[in-house]
C-alpha positions in Angstrom: 142.3 6.1 239.1 142.8 2.4 239.0 146.2 1.0 238.6 147.2 -2.2 236.8 149.5 -4.4 238.7 151.4 -7.0 236.7 153.4 -9.6 238.3 157.1 -9.8 237.1 157.4 -13.4 238.3 156.9 -16.0 235.7 157.8 -19.6 235.1 159.6 -20.5 231.8 157.8 -23.2 229.8 159.8 -24.2 226.8 161.5 -21.0 226.4 158.5 -18.7 227.0 157.7 -17.0 230.3 154.1 -17.5 231.4 152.6 -14.1 232.4 150.3 -14.0 235.4 146.9 -12.4 234.9 147.0 -8.6 235.6 145.3 -7.4 238.9 143.3 -4.2 239.0 143.7 -2.2 242.2 140.3 -0.4 242.7 141.2 1.3 246.1 141.3 4.7 244.7 137.8 4.2 243.0 136.3 3.1 246.1 137.6 6.1 248.1 136.2 8.4 245.2 132.9 6.7 245.4 132.7 7.3 249.2 133.7 10.9 248.9 131.1 11.5 246.1 128.4 9.7 248.2 129.3 11.7 251.3 129.3 15.0 249.2 125.8 14.4 247.7 124.3 13.3 251.1 125.5 16.4 252.8 124.6 18.9 250.0 121.1 17.8 249.1 118.1 18.3 251.1 116.2 15.3 252.2 112.4 15.0 251.1 110.2 17.2 253.0 106.7 16.2 254.3 103.8 17.7 252.4 101.2 18.9 254.7 97.8 20.1 253.7 96.7 23.6 254.7 93.6 23.3 256.8 91.4 26.2 257.9 88.9 26.0 260.6 86.5 28.9 261.5 87.4 30.9 264.6 85.3 30.4 267.7 82.6 33.0 267.9 81.7 33.9 271.5 79.0 36.4 271.2 76.6 34.6 269.0 78.2 35.7 265.7 77.7 33.8 262.6 79.9 33.1 259.5 78.1 34.1 256.5 79.2 32.4 253.3 77.6 33.4 249.8 75.0 30.7 249.2 75.3 31.0 245.5 78.9 29.6 245.6 79.1 27.6 248.7 79.1 23.8 248.7 78.7 21.8 251.9 79.9 18.2 252.3 78.8 16.3 255.3 80.8 13.1 256.0 78.6 10.4 257.3 78.7 6.7 258.3 79.6 3.8 255.9 81.8 5.9 253.5 78.8 8.1 252.6 78.7 11.8 252.0 75.8 14.3 251.7 76.5 17.3 249.6 74.4 20.3 248.7 75.1 23.6 247.0 73.6 26.7 248.8 71.7 26.5 252.0 70.4 23.5 253.8 66.8 24.7 253.2 67.2 24.1 249.5 66.3 20.5 249.6 69.1 19.8 247.2 71.0 17.4 249.5 72.5 14.4 247.6 73.8 11.2 249.1 76.9 9.6 247.4 79.9 7.6 248.1 83.2 9.2 249.2 84.5 7.7 245.8 82.1 9.9 243.9 82.9 13.1 245.7 85.1 14.3 242.9 82.3 14.2 240.4 80.0 16.2 242.8 82.6 18.8 243.3 83.3 19.1 239.5 79.5 19.5 238.7 79.0 22.2 241.5 82.1 24.0 240.3 80.6 24.0 236.9 77.3 25.4 238.3 79.0 28.1 240.3 81.2 29.1 237.3 78.0 29.3 235.0 76.0 31.3 237.7 78.8 33.9 238.2 79.7 34.2 234.3 83.2 32.4 234.9 84.4 35.3 237.0 87.7 34.0 238.6 87.1 36.1 241.8 83.8 34.1 242.3 85.2 30.8 243.0 83.5 27.9 244.9 83.8 27.7 248.6 83.6 24.2 250.3 82.7 23.5 253.9 83.5 20.1 255.0 81.5 18.9 258.0 82.7 15.5 259.5 80.1 13.9 261.8 80.9 11.8 264.7 80.3 8.6 262.8 82.7 9.5 259.8 86.0 7.7 259.4 89.3 9.6 259.5 90.2 8.1 256.1 87.1 9.8 254.6 88.2 13.0 256.1 91.6 12.6 254.5 90.2 11.7 251.2 87.8 14.7 251.3 90.8 17.1 251.8 92.8 15.3 249.0 89.8 15.9 246.7 90.0 19.6 247.4 93.6 19.7 246.3 92.8 17.4 243.3 89.8 19.7 242.2 91.8 22.9 242.9 89.3 24.3 245.3 90.9 27.6 246.3 88.8 28.1 249.6 87.6 25.2 251.8 87.0 25.0 255.6 86.4 22.2 258.2 83.6 22.8 260.5 82.8 20.1 262.9 81.1 22.2 265.4 78.2 23.9 263.6 76.2 21.2 262.0 72.8 22.6 261.3 69.6 21.0 262.6 68.4 20.5 259.1 71.5 18.5 258.2 71.3 16.4 261.4 67.6 15.7 260.6 68.5 14.6 257.0 71.3 12.4 258.2 69.2 10.8 260.8 66.3 10.2 258.2 68.7 8.5 255.9 70.4 6.4 258.6 73.7 8.1 258.2 
């Protein structure tokens, strides 16, 4: 790899020859380093972007409705000022809770526990979450809500920004969100 070059020239000082300091030629090492770097750059894959899977309901033309089982459906409304409104079941249940986007994980965990308890821990009866961003919601809050779905291991969630119910709109207006 590296060669050690010694100079044969030397000056005599009182009968002894003074040896010059040896020089190391690293040209071959530098060539090998570039070859290895090139090899690893060409053979490894670069980091891929991680995209979140997002499902939006299909548009219904003939007045069809999407029915979700109320016993295991959680709805999250993203409102103004980093606030969320969440409820389990239907909007008529009066169980709507206002919380901060930072506390969304706690709401998801408690509702996930309730759904598991109601259905006897049946793995096929997992919780479904519908995220409804309103016009006043920030995009960052939407991204945070999607991240919480991944963190909480929610198997099925959907984004529905078109079908906000009248009860939900009335609640948001009454609370100033």
